[in-house]
C-alpha positions in Angstrom: 25.4 20.8 12.2 27.5 19.6 9.2 26.3 19.5 5.7 25.3 15.8 5.7 23.3 16.2 9.0 21.5 19.2 7.5 20.7 17.1 4.3 19.4 14.3 6.4 17.0 16.7 8.1 15.9 18.0 4.8 15.4 14.4 3.6 13.2 13.6 6.5 11.1 16.7 5.8 10.9 15.8 2.0 9.9 12.2 2.8 7.2 13.4 5.1 5.8 15.8 2.5 5.9 13.0 -0.2 4.4 10.2 1.9 7.7 8.4 2.2 8.4 8.1 -1.5 12.2 8.0 -1.7 12.6 9.0 -5.4 10.3 12.0 -5.1 12.0 13.2 -2.0 15.5 12.8 -3.5 14.4 14.6 -6.7 13.0 17.5 -4.6 16.4 17.9 -3.0 18.5 17.2 -6.1 20.3 14.2 -4.6 20.6 10.7 -5.8 18.9 7.7 -4.3 22.4 6.3 -3.7 23.0 9.1 -1.2 19.7 8.4 0.5 20.5 4.7 0.9 24.0 5.4 2.1 22.5 7.5 4.9 19.8 5.0 5.6 22.2 2.0 5.8 25.0 3.8 7.8 23.0 6.0 10.2 20.7 4.2 12.6 19.2 7.4 13.9 18.3 8.5 10.3 17.0 5.0 9.6 14.7 5.2 12.6 13.4 8.6 11.6 12.7 7.3 8.0 10.9 4.3 9.4 8.8 6.6 11.5 7.8 8.5 8.4 6.7 5.1 6.9 4.6 4.4 9.9 3.0 7.8 9.7 2.3 7.3 6.0 0.7 3.9 6.8 -1.5 5.6 9.5 -2.6 8.2 7.0 -3.5 5.7 4.3 -5.4 3.6 6.8 -7.4 6.6 7.9 -8.3 7.2 4.2 -9.4 3.6 3.9 -11.6 3.9 7.0 -13.1 7.1 5.5 -14.0 5.1 2.4 -15.4 2.2 4.5 -17.5 4.7 6.6 -18.9 6.1 3.4 -20.1 2.7 2.3 -17.4 2.0 -0.3 -17.9 -1.8 -0.9 -14.5 -2.3 -2.6 -12.7 -0.7 0.4 -14.7 -2.9 2.8 -13.8 -6.0 0.9 -10.2 -5.0 0.7 -10.1 -4.5 4.4 -11.8 -7.8 5.1 -9.4 -9.7 2.7 -6.4 -8.3 4.5 -7.5 -8.0 8.2 -10.6 -10.2 8.5 -9.0 -13.6 8.0 -8.5 -14.2 11.7 -12.3 -13.7 12.1 -13.1 -16.4 9.6 -13.4 -14.2 6.5 -11.9 -16.6 3.9 -11.9 -16.3 0.2 -11.6 -18.8 -2.6 -12.0 -17.9 -6.3 -13.1 -20.3 -9.0 -13.2 -19.5 -12.7 -15.3 -21.3 -15.2 -14.7 -21.2 -18.9 -13.1 -22.7 -22.0 -10.3 -21.8 -24.4 -9.0 -19.1 -22.0 -12.4 -17.3 -22.1 -13.9 -17.0 -18.6 -17.6 -17.1 -18.6 -18.2 -16.5 -14.9 -16.4 -15.9 -11.6 -17.6 -17.2 -8.3 -16.2 -15.6 -5.1 -16.8 -17.9 -2.2 -16.7 -16.5 1.3 -17.3 -18.5 4.4 -20.7 -16.8 4.8 -22.1 -16.1 1.3 -21.6 -16.7 -2.4 -21.4 -13.8 -4.8 -21.5 -14.4 -8.6 -20.7 -11.9 -11.3 -21.4 -13.2 -14.8 -20.6 -9.7 -16.3 -17.1 -9.7 -15.0 -14.5 -9.4 -17.9 -11.1 -10.8 -17.5 -8.3 -10.2 -19.9 -5.2 -12.5 -20.2 -2.0 -10.6 -21.0 
């Protein structure tokens, strides 16, 4: 195994340990991101392995999201429904009421209920 092949294997390992974060994996190995992207763009086998790391990371993060949902985390449940529930009719529309760039209330309209939060604070930056 030549030096670049060995480095590619180390990169895959570092990416796996760092949830696919390229800059962190490259730092751990003392190489530049340019080297990583050269390998990624020129070596289809390496690219495939990197893409598999990304899929594994996504699976891991989804499992953590499901843990939160199972434990009753409302924000996690809403996030999931916003991203995956649309095809089942979960639709969201937001309306803001206020004057002079000062929001006095937010209304979140779902297809099955209305939720109002007058205490919500919004900052314009």
